[in-house]
C-alpha positions in Angstrom: 0.0 0.0 0.0 1.4 3.4 -0.9 1.4 6.4 1.5 -1.4 8.2 -0.3 -3.9 5.3 -0.2 -2.8 4.5 3.4 -3.6 8.1 4.5 -6.8 8.2 2.4 -8.0 5.0 4.2 -7.1 6.3 7.6 -8.5 9.8 7.0 -11.9 8.4 6.4 -12.1 7.5 10.1 -13.0 10.0 12.8 -10.4 10.8 15.4 -11.5 8.2 17.9 -11.8 5.5 15.2 -8.3 6.4 13.9 -6.8 6.1 17.4 -8.5 2.7 17.9 -7.3 1.5 14.5 -3.7 2.6 15.2 -3.8 1.0 18.7 -4.9 -2.3 17.1 -2.2 -2.0 14.5 0.5 -1.2 17.0 2.7 -4.0 18.3 5.8 -5.1 20.1 9.0 -5.4 18.2 12.6 -6.3 19.1 15.7 -4.7 17.7 16.2 -7.6 15.2 12.8 -7.0 13.7 13.5 -3.3 13.5 16.9 -3.5 11.9 15.7 -3.6 8.3 13.6 -0.5 8.8 16.5 1.3 10.5 18.7 0.4 7.5 16.3 2.1 5.1 16.2 5.2 7.3 12.5 4.8 8.3 12.6 4.5 12.1 11.4 7.5 14.1 11.9 7.5 17.8 9.1 8.8 20.1 9.9 10.0 23.6 8.4 8.1 26.5 6.4 11.1 27.7 4.4 11.2 24.4 1.5 8.9 23.6 2.6 6.7 20.6 -0.9 6.5 19.3 -1.5 10.2 19.4 1.8 10.9 17.6 0.9 8.2 15.0 -2.4 9.9 14.4 -0.6 13.3 13.9 1.6 11.5 11.3 -1.4 10.0 9.5 -3.1 13.4 9.4 0.1 15.1 8.3 -0.1 17.6 11.2 3.1 19.4 10.5 2.9 22.0 13.3 2.6 19.3 16.0 5.3 17.1 14.4 7.7 20.1 14.0 7.1 21.2 17.6 7.9 17.7 18.9 11.0 17.6 16.7 12.1 21.0 18.0 11.6 19.7 21.5 13.6 16.6 20.6 10.7 14.4 21.6 10.6 12.8 18.1 13.6 12.2 15.9 14.9 9.8 13.2 16.8 7.0 14.8 20.6 7.4 14.8 23.6 5.0 14.6 24.1 5.7 18.3 20.5 4.6 19.0 21.1 1.4 16.9 24.3 0.5 18.8 22.6 1.0 22.2 19.5 -1.0 21.1 21.7 -3.8 19.9 23.7 -3.8 23.1 20.7 -3.6 25.4 18.5 -6.0 23.3 15.8 -3.3 23.4 12.1 -4.0 22.8 9.8 -1.4 21.3 6.1 -0.5 20.9 5.8 0.3 17.2 3.2 1.7 14.7 3.8 1.7 11.0 2.7 4.9 9.3 4.2 4.6 5.8 6.9 5.3 5.1 7.8 5.5 8.8 8.0 3.1 11.6 7.3 5.0 14.8 8.9 3.4 17.9 9.0 3.9 21.6 11.4 1.9 23.8 9.8 -0.4 26.3 11.3 0.3 29.7 11.0 -1.6 32.9 9.7 1.3 35.0 
């Protein structure tokens, strides 16, 4: 599915339906499952203080002001090589949502 048809399908939902759909489509991934997406530059990290589903909804709706504000506050960012090295070392698990072309991830922490 291309980005445009993905967004068209999701935009037909109201805000609550979109959040429910994204929540259902979210899932747990480990670093090994995420590596291919990282290699193609598609992984976006989401700070733990943000709600992954809310951020995903903003991506689907192409809410540039919200996304830019989070980027400027360093609450979302493209994954870096330093992230990848840490994730490999720590065997990190993630909650993830795919919003083509991006894979939005939040590290799962023990606390």
